[in-house]
SEVEX-406425 format. One record per residue (C-alpha): y, x, z; residue number from 0; chain. Coordinates in Angstrom, 1 decimal, always signed. Layout:
<recs>
{c2->Y	c1->X	c3->Z	pos->NUM	unit->A}
...
</recs>
This chain:
<recs>
{c2->+0.0	c1->+0.0	c3->+0.0	pos->0	unit->A}
{c2->+2.4	c1->+2.8	c3->+0.9	pos->1	unit->A}
{c2->+1.9	c1->+4.4	c3->-2.5	pos->2	unit->A}
{c2->+2.7	c1->+1.1	c3->-4.3	pos->3	unit->A}
{c2->+5.8	c1->+0.6	c3->-2.2	pos->4	unit->A}
{c2->+7.0	c1->+4.1	c3->-3.1	pos->5	unit->A}
{c2->+6.3	c1->+3.4	c3->-6.8	pos->6	unit->A}
{c2->+8.3	c1->+0.1	c3->-6.5	pos->7	unit->A}
{c2->+11.2	c1->+1.9	c3->-4.9	pos->8	unit->A}
{c2->+11.3	c1->+4.6	c3->-7.6	pos->9	unit->A}
{c2->+11.2	c1->+1.9	c3->-10.3	pos->10	unit->A}
{c2->+14.1	c1->+0.1	c3->-8.6	pos->11	unit->A}
{c2->+16.1	c1->+3.2	c3->-8.5	pos->12	unit->A}
{c2->+15.5	c1->+4.0	c3->-12.1	pos->13	unit->A}
{c2->+16.5	c1->+0.5	c3->-13.2	pos->14	unit->A}
{c2->+20.0	c1->+1.0	c3->-11.8	pos->15	unit->A}
{c2->+22.7	c1->+2.2	c3->-14.2	pos->16	unit->A}
{c2->+23.9	c1->+4.8	c3->-11.8	pos->17	unit->A}
{c2->+20.6	c1->+6.6	c3->-11.6	pos->18	unit->A}
{c2->+20.7	c1->+7.7	c3->-15.2	pos->19	unit->A}
{c2->+24.4	c1->+8.6	c3->-15.0	pos->20	unit->A}
{c2->+23.7	c1->+10.7	c3->-11.8	pos->21	unit->A}
{c2->+21.0	c1->+12.7	c3->-13.6	pos->22	unit->A}
{c2->+23.1	c1->+13.2	c3->-16.7	pos->23	unit->A}
{c2->+26.0	c1->+14.5	c3->-14.7	pos->24	unit->A}
{c2->+23.6	c1->+17.0	c3->-13.2	pos->25	unit->A}
{c2->+22.5	c1->+18.1	c3->-16.7	pos->26	unit->A}
{c2->+26.1	c1->+18.5	c3->-17.8	pos->27	unit->A}
{c2->+27.0	c1->+20.6	c3->-14.7	pos->28	unit->A}
{c2->+23.9	c1->+22.8	c3->-15.2	pos->29	unit->A}
{c2->+24.3	c1->+23.4	c3->-19.0	pos->30	unit->A}
{c2->+28.0	c1->+23.1	c3->-19.6	pos->31	unit->A}
{c2->+30.6	c1->+22.9	c3->-16.8	pos->32	unit->A}
{c2->+31.1	c1->+21.4	c3->-13.4	pos->33	unit->A}
{c2->+34.3	c1->+19.5	c3->-14.1	pos->34	unit->A}
{c2->+33.5	c1->+16.0	c3->-15.3	pos->35	unit->A}
{c2->+36.7	c1->+14.5	c3->-16.6	pos->36	unit->A}
{c2->+37.2	c1->+10.8	c3->-17.4	pos->37	unit->A}
{c2->+36.8	c1->+11.8	c3->-21.0	pos->38	unit->A}
{c2->+33.5	c1->+13.5	c3->-20.4	pos->39	unit->A}
{c2->+32.3	c1->+10.6	c3->-18.3	pos->40	unit->A}
{c2->+33.1	c1->+8.0	c3->-21.0	pos->41	unit->A}
{c2->+32.1	c1->+9.9	c3->-24.1	pos->42	unit->A}
{c2->+29.3	c1->+12.1	c3->-22.9	pos->43	unit->A}
{c2->+27.7	c1->+11.0	c3->-19.6	pos->44	unit->A}
{c2->+27.6	c1->+7.2	c3->-20.4	pos->45	unit->A}
{c2->+26.1	c1->+7.7	c3->-23.9	pos->46	unit->A}
{c2->+23.5	c1->+10.1	c3->-22.5	pos->47	unit->A}
{c2->+22.7	c1->+7.8	c3->-19.7	pos->48	unit->A}
{c2->+22.1	c1->+5.0	c3->-22.2	pos->49	unit->A}
{c2->+19.6	c1->+7.2	c3->-24.0	pos->50	unit->A}
{c2->+18.0	c1->+8.2	c3->-20.8	pos->51	unit->A}
{c2->+17.5	c1->+4.7	c3->-19.5	pos->52	unit->A}
{c2->+15.4	c1->+3.7	c3->-22.6	pos->53	unit->A}
{c2->+12.3	c1->+5.6	c3->-21.4	pos->54	unit->A}
{c2->+13.5	c1->+8.4	c3->-19.2	pos->55	unit->A}
{c2->+12.5	c1->+11.1	c3->-21.7	pos->56	unit->A}
{c2->+14.6	c1->+14.1	c3->-20.8	pos->57	unit->A}
{c2->+13.9	c1->+15.8	c3->-24.1	pos->58	unit->A}
{c2->+15.8	c1->+13.1	c3->-25.9	pos->59	unit->A}
{c2->+18.7	c1->+13.4	c3->-23.6	pos->60	unit->A}
{c2->+18.8	c1->+17.2	c3->-23.9	pos->61	unit->A}
{c2->+18.6	c1->+16.9	c3->-27.7	pos->62	unit->A}
{c2->+21.5	c1->+14.6	c3->-27.7	pos->63	unit->A}
{c2->+23.5	c1->+16.9	c3->-25.4	pos->64	unit->A}
{c2->+22.8	c1->+20.1	c3->-27.3	pos->65	unit->A}
{c2->+23.7	c1->+18.5	c3->-30.7	pos->66	unit->A}
{c2->+26.9	c1->+16.8	c3->-29.4	pos->67	unit->A}
{c2->+30.4	c1->+17.8	c3->-30.5	pos->68	unit->A}
{c2->+31.4	c1->+18.2	c3->-26.8	pos->69	unit->A}
{c2->+28.7	c1->+20.8	c3->-26.2	pos->70	unit->A}
{c2->+30.2	c1->+23.0	c3->-28.9	pos->71	unit->A}
{c2->+33.8	c1->+22.6	c3->-28.0	pos->72	unit->A}
{c2->+35.6	c1->+26.0	c3->-27.6	pos->73	unit->A}
{c2->+36.7	c1->+25.3	c3->-24.1	pos->74	unit->A}
{c2->+33.0	c1->+25.2	c3->-23.0	pos->75	unit->A}
{c2->+32.3	c1->+28.7	c3->-24.1	pos->76	unit->A}
{c2->+32.6	c1->+31.4	c3->-21.5	pos->77	unit->A}
{c2->+33.6	c1->+28.9	c3->-18.9	pos->78	unit->A}
{c2->+30.9	c1->+29.7	c3->-16.3	pos->79	unit->A}
{c2->+29.4	c1->+32.7	c3->-14.7	pos->80	unit->A}
{c2->+25.8	c1->+33.5	c3->-15.6	pos->81	unit->A}
{c2->+23.2	c1->+32.8	c3->-13.0	pos->82	unit->A}
{c2->+21.1	c1->+35.8	c3->-11.9	pos->83	unit->A}
{c2->+18.3	c1->+34.6	c3->-14.1	pos->84	unit->A}
{c2->+20.6	c1->+34.0	c3->-17.1	pos->85	unit->A}
{c2->+22.1	c1->+37.4	c3->-16.6	pos->86	unit->A}
{c2->+18.8	c1->+39.3	c3->-16.2	pos->87	unit->A}
{c2->+16.5	c1->+37.5	c3->-18.6	pos->88	unit->A}
{c2->+19.3	c1->+37.2	c3->-21.1	pos->89	unit->A}
{c2->+19.9	c1->+40.9	c3->-21.1	pos->90	unit->A}
{c2->+16.2	c1->+41.6	c3->-21.6	pos->91	unit->A}
{c2->+16.1	c1->+39.2	c3->-24.6	pos->92	unit->A}
{c2->+19.3	c1->+40.4	c3->-26.1	pos->93	unit->A}
{c2->+18.2	c1->+44.0	c3->-26.1	pos->94	unit->A}
{c2->+14.6	c1->+43.2	c3->-27.0	pos->95	unit->A}
{c2->+13.0	c1->+45.2	c3->-24.3	pos->96	unit->A}
{c2->+9.3	c1->+45.8	c3->-25.0	pos->97	unit->A}
{c2->+7.8	c1->+44.2	c3->-21.9	pos->98	unit->A}
{c2->+4.0	c1->+44.3	c3->-22.0	pos->99	unit->A}
{c2->+2.2	c1->+40.9	c3->-22.2	pos->100	unit->A}
{c2->+0.3	c1->+39.8	c3->-19.1	pos->101	unit->A}
{c2->-2.8	c1->+38.9	c3->-21.2	pos->102	unit->A}
{c2->-3.0	c1->+42.4	c3->-22.6	pos->103	unit->A}
{c2->-6.0	c1->+43.9	c3->-20.8	pos->104	unit->A}
{c2->-4.8	c1->+47.5	c3->-21.2	pos->105	unit->A}
{c2->-1.2	c1->+46.8	c3->-20.0	pos->106	unit->A}
{c2->-1.6	c1->+43.9	c3->-17.7	pos->107	unit->A}
{c2->-1.0	c1->+46.0	c3->-14.6	pos->108	unit->A}
{c2->+2.1	c1->+47.5	c3->-16.2	pos->109	unit->A}
{c2->+3.3	c1->+44.0	c3->-17.1	pos->110	unit->A}
{c2->+2.8	c1->+42.9	c3->-13.5	pos->111	unit->A}
{c2->+4.9	c1->+45.9	c3->-12.2	pos->112	unit->A}
{c2->+7.7	c1->+45.3	c3->-14.7	pos->113	unit->A}
{c2->+7.9	c1->+41.6	c3->-13.9	pos->114	unit->A}
{c2->+7.9	c1->+42.4	c3->-10.2	pos->115	unit->A}
{c2->+10.8	c1->+44.9	c3->-10.7	pos->116	unit->A}
{c2->+12.8	c1->+42.4	c3->-12.7	pos->117	unit->A}
{c2->+12.1	c1->+39.6	c3->-10.2	pos->118	unit->A}
{c2->+13.4	c1->+41.7	c3->-7.4	pos->119	unit->A}
{c2->+16.7	c1->+42.3	c3->-9.2	pos->120	unit->A}
{c2->+17.0	c1->+38.5	c3->-9.7	pos->121	unit->A}
{c2->+16.4	c1->+37.9	c3->-6.0	pos->122	unit->A}
{c2->+18.9	c1->+40.5	c3->-5.1	pos->123	unit->A}
{c2->+21.4	c1->+38.7	c3->-7.4	pos->124	unit->A}
{c2->+21.0	c1->+35.6	c3->-5.3	pos->125	unit->A}
{c2->+18.3	c1->+33.6	c3->-7.1	pos->126	unit->A}
{c2->+14.7	c1->+33.6	c3->-5.9	pos->127	unit->A}
{c2->+12.9	c1->+31.5	c3->-8.6	pos->128	unit->A}
{c2->+11.0	c1->+28.7	c3->-7.1	pos->129	unit->A}
{c2->+12.3	c1->+29.3	c3->-3.6	pos->130	unit->A}
{c2->+15.7	c1->+27.6	c3->-3.2	pos->131	unit->A}
{c2->+17.6	c1->+28.2	c3->+0.0	pos->132	unit->A}
{c2->+17.3	c1->+24.5	c3->+1.1	pos->133	unit->A}
{c2->+16.5	c1->+21.1	c3->-0.3	pos->134	unit->A}
{c2->+19.9	c1->+20.9	c3->-1.9	pos->135	unit->A}
{c2->+19.1	c1->+23.9	c3->-4.1	pos->136	unit->A}
{c2->+21.5	c1->+26.7	c3->-4.9	pos->137	unit->A}
{c2->+25.2	c1->+26.1	c3->-4.0	pos->138	unit->A}
{c2->+26.3	c1->+27.2	c3->-7.5	pos->139	unit->A}
{c2->+25.1	c1->+23.8	c3->-8.8	pos->140	unit->A}
{c2->+26.7	c1->+21.5	c3->-6.2	pos->141	unit->A}
{c2->+29.1	c1->+23.3	c3->-3.9	pos->142	unit->A}
{c2->+32.6	c1->+22.2	c3->-4.7	pos->143	unit->A}
{c2->+35.1	c1->+23.6	c3->-5.6	pos->144	unit->A}
{c2->+33.5	c1->+27.0	c3->-6.3	pos->145	unit->A}
{c2->+30.3	c1->+26.0	c3->-8.0	pos->146	unit->A}
{c2->+29.3	c1->+28.8	c3->-10.4	pos->147	unit->A}
{c2->+31.6	c1->+31.3	c3->-8.7	pos->148	unit->A}
{c2->+29.0	c1->+31.5	c3->-5.9	pos->149	unit->A}
{c2->+27.0	c1->+33.7	c3->-8.1	pos->150	unit->A}
{c2->+29.3	c1->+36.7	c3->-7.8	pos->151	unit->A}
{c2->+30.5	c1->+38.4	c3->-4.7	pos->152	unit->A}
{c2->+30.7	c1->+41.9	c3->-3.3	pos->153	unit->A}
{c2->+27.0	c1->+41.9	c3->-2.7	pos->154	unit->A}
{c2->+25.6	c1->+40.4	c3->-5.9	pos->155	unit->A}
{c2->+27.8	c1->+42.1	c3->-8.4	pos->156	unit->A}
{c2->+26.7	c1->+45.7	c3->-7.4	pos->157	unit->A}
{c2->+23.1	c1->+44.4	c3->-7.8	pos->158	unit->A}
{c2->+23.8	c1->+43.3	c3->-11.3	pos->159	unit->A}
{c2->+25.4	c1->+46.6	c3->-12.1	pos->160	unit->A}
{c2->+22.3	c1->+48.4	c3->-10.6	pos->161	unit->A}
{c2->+20.1	c1->+46.4	c3->-12.9	pos->162	unit->A}
{c2->+21.8	c1->+47.0	c3->-16.2	pos->163	unit->A}
{c2->+22.4	c1->+50.7	c3->-15.4	pos->164	unit->A}
{c2->+18.8	c1->+51.1	c3->-14.4	pos->165	unit->A}
{c2->+17.5	c1->+49.5	c3->-17.6	pos->166	unit->A}
{c2->+20.2	c1->+51.1	c3->-19.8	pos->167	unit->A}
{c2->+20.0	c1->+54.6	c3->-18.4	pos->168	unit->A}
{c2->+16.9	c1->+55.8	c3->-16.5	pos->169	unit->A}
{c2->+14.7	c1->+52.8	c3->-17.2	pos->170	unit->A}
{c2->+12.4	c1->+50.8	c3->-14.9	pos->171	unit->A}
{c2->+9.7	c1->+53.3	c3->-14.0	pos->172	unit->A}
{c2->+6.2	c1->+52.0	c3->-13.2	pos->173	unit->A}
{c2->+5.6	c1->+55.1	c3->-11.0	pos->174	unit->A}
{c2->+2.1	c1->+55.1	c3->-9.5	pos->175	unit->A}
{c2->+2.1	c1->+51.4	c3->-8.8	pos->176	unit->A}
{c2->-0.5	c1->+50.7	c3->-11.5	pos->177	unit->A}
{c2->-4.3	c1->+51.2	c3->-11.8	pos->178	unit->A}
{c2->-4.6	c1->+52.8	c3->-15.2	pos->179	unit->A}
{c2->-3.4	c1->+56.4	c3->-15.5	pos->180	unit->A}
{c2->-2.0	c1->+55.7	c3->-19.0	pos->181	unit->A}
{c2->+0.4	c1->+53.2	c3->-17.5	pos->182	unit->A}
{c2->+1.7	c1->+55.4	c3->-14.7	pos->183	unit->A}
{c2->+5.3	c1->+56.6	c3->-14.9	pos->184	unit->A}
{c2->+6.1	c1->+54.5	c3->-17.9	pos->185	unit->A}
{c2->+9.7	c1->+53.6	c3->-18.4	pos->186	unit->A}
{c2->+11.1	c1->+50.3	c3->-19.6	pos->187	unit->A}
{c2->+14.4	c1->+51.1	c3->-21.1	pos->188	unit->A}
{c2->+16.8	c1->+50.2	c3->-23.9	pos->189	unit->A}
{c2->+16.7	c1->+52.1	c3->-27.2	pos->190	unit->A}
{c2->+20.4	c1->+51.7	c3->-28.2	pos->191	unit->A}
{c2->+20.0	c1->+53.5	c3->-31.5	pos->192	unit->A}
{c2->+17.2	c1->+51.1	c3->-32.7	pos->193	unit->A}
{c2->+19.2	c1->+48.2	c3->-31.4	pos->194	unit->A}
{c2->+22.3	c1->+48.9	c3->-33.4	pos->195	unit->A}
{c2->+20.2	c1->+49.6	c3->-36.5	pos->196	unit->A}
{c2->+19.9	c1->+45.9	c3->-36.7	pos->197	unit->A}
{c2->+23.6	c1->+45.4	c3->-37.1	pos->198	unit->A}
{c2->+25.1	c1->+44.9	c3->-40.6	pos->199	unit->A}
{c2->+27.1	c1->+48.2	c3->-40.7	pos->200	unit->A}
{c2->+26.5	c1->+50.3	c3->-37.5	pos->201	unit->A}
{c2->+28.0	c1->+53.3	c3->-39.3	pos->202	unit->A}
{c2->+31.4	c1->+51.5	c3->-39.3	pos->203	unit->A}
{c2->+32.8	c1->+51.8	c3->-35.7	pos->204	unit->A}
{c2->+35.0	c1->+48.7	c3->-36.3	pos->205	unit->A}
{c2->+32.1	c1->+46.6	c3->-37.5	pos->206	unit->A}
{c2->+29.8	c1->+47.9	c3->-34.7	pos->207	unit->A}
{c2->+32.3	c1->+47.0	c3->-32.0	pos->208	unit->A}
{c2->+33.0	c1->+43.5	c3->-33.5	pos->209	unit->A}
{c2->+29.3	c1->+42.7	c3->-33.7	pos->210	unit->A}
{c2->+28.5	c1->+44.0	c3->-30.3	pos->211	unit->A}
{c2->+31.3	c1->+42.0	c3->-28.7	pos->212	unit->A}
{c2->+30.3	c1->+38.9	c3->-30.6	pos->213	unit->A}
{c2->+26.8	c1->+39.3	c3->-29.4	pos->214	unit->A}
{c2->+27.4	c1->+40.1	c3->-25.8	pos->215	unit->A}
{c2->+30.6	c1->+38.3	c3->-24.8	pos->216	unit->A}
{c2->+31.0	c1->+34.6	c3->-24.3	pos->217	unit->A}
{c2->+34.7	c1->+34.8	c3->-25.2	pos->218	unit->A}
{c2->+36.8	c1->+36.7	c3->-27.8	pos->219	unit->A}
{c2->+39.0	c1->+39.7	c3->-26.9	pos->220	unit->A}
{c2->+42.1	c1->+41.1	c3->-28.5	pos->221	unit->A}
{c2->+42.1	c1->+43.5	c3->-31.4	pos->222	unit->A}
{c2->+44.0	c1->+46.0	c3->-29.2	pos->223	unit->A}
{c2->+41.2	c1->+46.0	c3->-26.6	pos->224	unit->A}
{c2->+38.6	c1->+46.4	c3->-29.3	pos->225	unit->A}
{c2->+40.5	c1->+49.4	c3->-30.7	pos->226	unit->A}
{c2->+40.7	c1->+50.9	c3->-27.2	pos->227	unit->A}
{c2->+37.0	c1->+50.5	c3->-26.7	pos->228	unit->A}
{c2->+36.2	c1->+52.0	c3->-30.1	pos->229	unit->A}
{c2->+38.5	c1->+55.0	c3->-29.5	pos->230	unit->A}
{c2->+37.1	c1->+55.7	c3->-26.1	pos->231	unit->A}
{c2->+33.4	c1->+55.3	c3->-26.7	pos->232	unit->A}
{c2->+32.7	c1->+55.8	c3->-30.4	pos->233	unit->A}
{c2->+35.5	c1->+58.2	c3->-31.4	pos->234	unit->A}
{c2->+35.7	c1->+60.0	c3->-28.1	pos->235	unit->A}
{c2->+39.5	c1->+60.1	c3->-28.3	pos->236	unit->A}
{c2->+39.6	c1->+61.0	c3->-32.0	pos->237	unit->A}
{c2->+41.8	c1->+59.1	c3->-34.4	pos->238	unit->A}
{c2->+39.6	c1->+58.9	c3->-37.5	pos->239	unit->A}
{c2->+36.8	c1->+56.4	c3->-37.9	pos->240	unit->A}
{c2->+34.9	c1->+59.1	c3->-39.8	pos->241	unit->A}
{c2->+34.2	c1->+60.9	c3->-36.6	pos->242	unit->A}
{c2->+31.6	c1->+58.2	c3->-35.6	pos->243	unit->A}
{c2->+30.5	c1->+57.5	c3->-39.2	pos->244	unit->A}
{c2->+29.6	c1->+61.1	c3->-39.9	pos->245	unit->A}
{c2->+27.9	c1->+61.6	c3->-36.5	pos->246	unit->A}
{c2->+25.9	c1->+58.4	c3->-36.8	pos->247	unit->A}
{c2->+24.7	c1->+59.0	c3->-40.4	pos->248	unit->A}
{c2->+23.7	c1->+62.6	c3->-39.6	pos->249	unit->A}
{c2->+21.7	c1->+61.5	c3->-36.5	pos->250	unit->A}
{c2->+20.0	c1->+58.6	c3->-38.4	pos->251	unit->A}
{c2->+19.1	c1->+61.0	c3->-41.2	pos->252	unit->A}
{c2->+17.7	c1->+63.6	c3->-38.7	pos->253	unit->A}
{c2->+17.3	c1->+62.6	c3->-35.0	pos->254	unit->A}
{c2->+16.3	c1->+66.2	c3->-34.2	pos->255	unit->A}
{c2->+19.6	c1->+67.5	c3->-35.7	pos->256	unit->A}
{c2->+21.3	c1->+70.4	c3->-34.1	pos->257	unit->A}
{c2->+24.7	c1->+69.1	c3->-35.1	pos->258	unit->A}
{c2->+26.6	c1->+68.9	c3->-31.7	pos->259	unit->A}
{c2->+28.5	c1->+65.7	c3->-32.5	pos->260	unit->A}
{c2->+25.5	c1->+63.9	c3->-34.0	pos->261	unit->A}
{c2->+23.3	c1->+64.7	c3->-31.0	pos->262	unit->A}
{c2->+25.7	c1->+62.8	c3->-28.8	pos->263	unit->A}
{c2->+25.2	c1->+59.5	c3->-30.7	pos->264	unit->A}
{c2->+22.5	c1->+58.1	c3->-28.3	pos->265	unit->A}
{c2->+24.6	c1->+58.8	c3->-25.2	pos->266	unit->A}
{c2->+27.7	c1->+57.4	c3->-26.9	pos->267	unit->A}
{c2->+26.0	c1->+54.2	c3->-27.6	pos->268	unit->A}
{c2->+24.6	c1->+54.1	c3->-24.1	pos->269	unit->A}
{c2->+28.0	c1->+54.6	c3->-22.6	pos->270	unit->A}
{c2->+29.5	c1->+51.9	c3->-24.9	pos->271	unit->A}
{c2->+26.9	c1->+49.2	c3->-24.0	pos->272	unit->A}
{c2->+26.9	c1->+50.1	c3->-20.3	pos->273	unit->A}
{c2->+30.7	c1->+49.6	c3->-20.3	pos->274	unit->A}
{c2->+30.4	c1->+46.3	c3->-22.2	pos->275	unit->A}
{c2->+27.9	c1->+45.0	c3->-19.7	pos->276	unit->A}
{c2->+30.2	c1->+45.9	c3->-16.8	pos->277	unit->A}
{c2->+33.1	c1->+43.9	c3->-18.4	pos->278	unit->A}
{c2->+33.9	c1->+40.6	c3->-16.9	pos->279	unit->A}
{c2->+33.4	c1->+38.8	c3->-20.2	pos->280	unit->A}
{c2->+29.7	c1->+39.8	c3->-20.3	pos->281	unit->A}
{c2->+29.1	c1->+37.8	c3->-17.1	pos->282	unit->A}
{c2->+30.3	c1->+34.6	c3->-18.7	pos->283	unit->A}
{c2->+28.3	c1->+32.0	c3->-20.6	pos->284	unit->A}
</recs>
């Protein structure tokens, strides 16, 4: 009897107009922004709630949200701080780190160690997946007026910095925490040279900077700032773009080159991307 009464209570709640609206507001806050204006309420929340009430299929609601004009409005880009999971997993995906698959018999222990290392960084960033601090969940999704700003403070930002510097410089080292000798002391790190090879024109410092910023930042930055970044990290204070172009092309042609400028290409790219990841814009979504 108690089970039937609970089912009846749930059915009664779902039949109310407010239930679907409440859930759709939560989806908007999670995926877009915490501020629900009268315009958003009328033109987004209510239409989504109407779709939701038909059969409570969340896939249909998300499809409608992700294809709506409001979802793609410019003011909704770069308006929130990334959560620790968005930041960490997003970085791994963007830079295409070769994490072993857990079902790979040869590398399963290495995969476990890598995932444990990544999970620890996420936890230090303030998000223990599957273990919210209380029944209300994480404050970033409900605590007014700060909401997403809860993700960054003097404790969590250094942990983010530690993560992207560890992966981008020394790499995540498996050490001796694995069973197979072949998997010991393996480093999971970013190959920046291979990464920029996928760009349209990595030999052009202007195009490289433009594409990197478009890929990594949730918002645009001024041409003056782009120029400063280019001069500092790709030209090393030089005035001619050919400084980078020549060095890059020589290195790509012969990675074991003895040319002193070309040999610096990997470290120049490393410094560039570490800087971009430390920028405030990289932490926005």
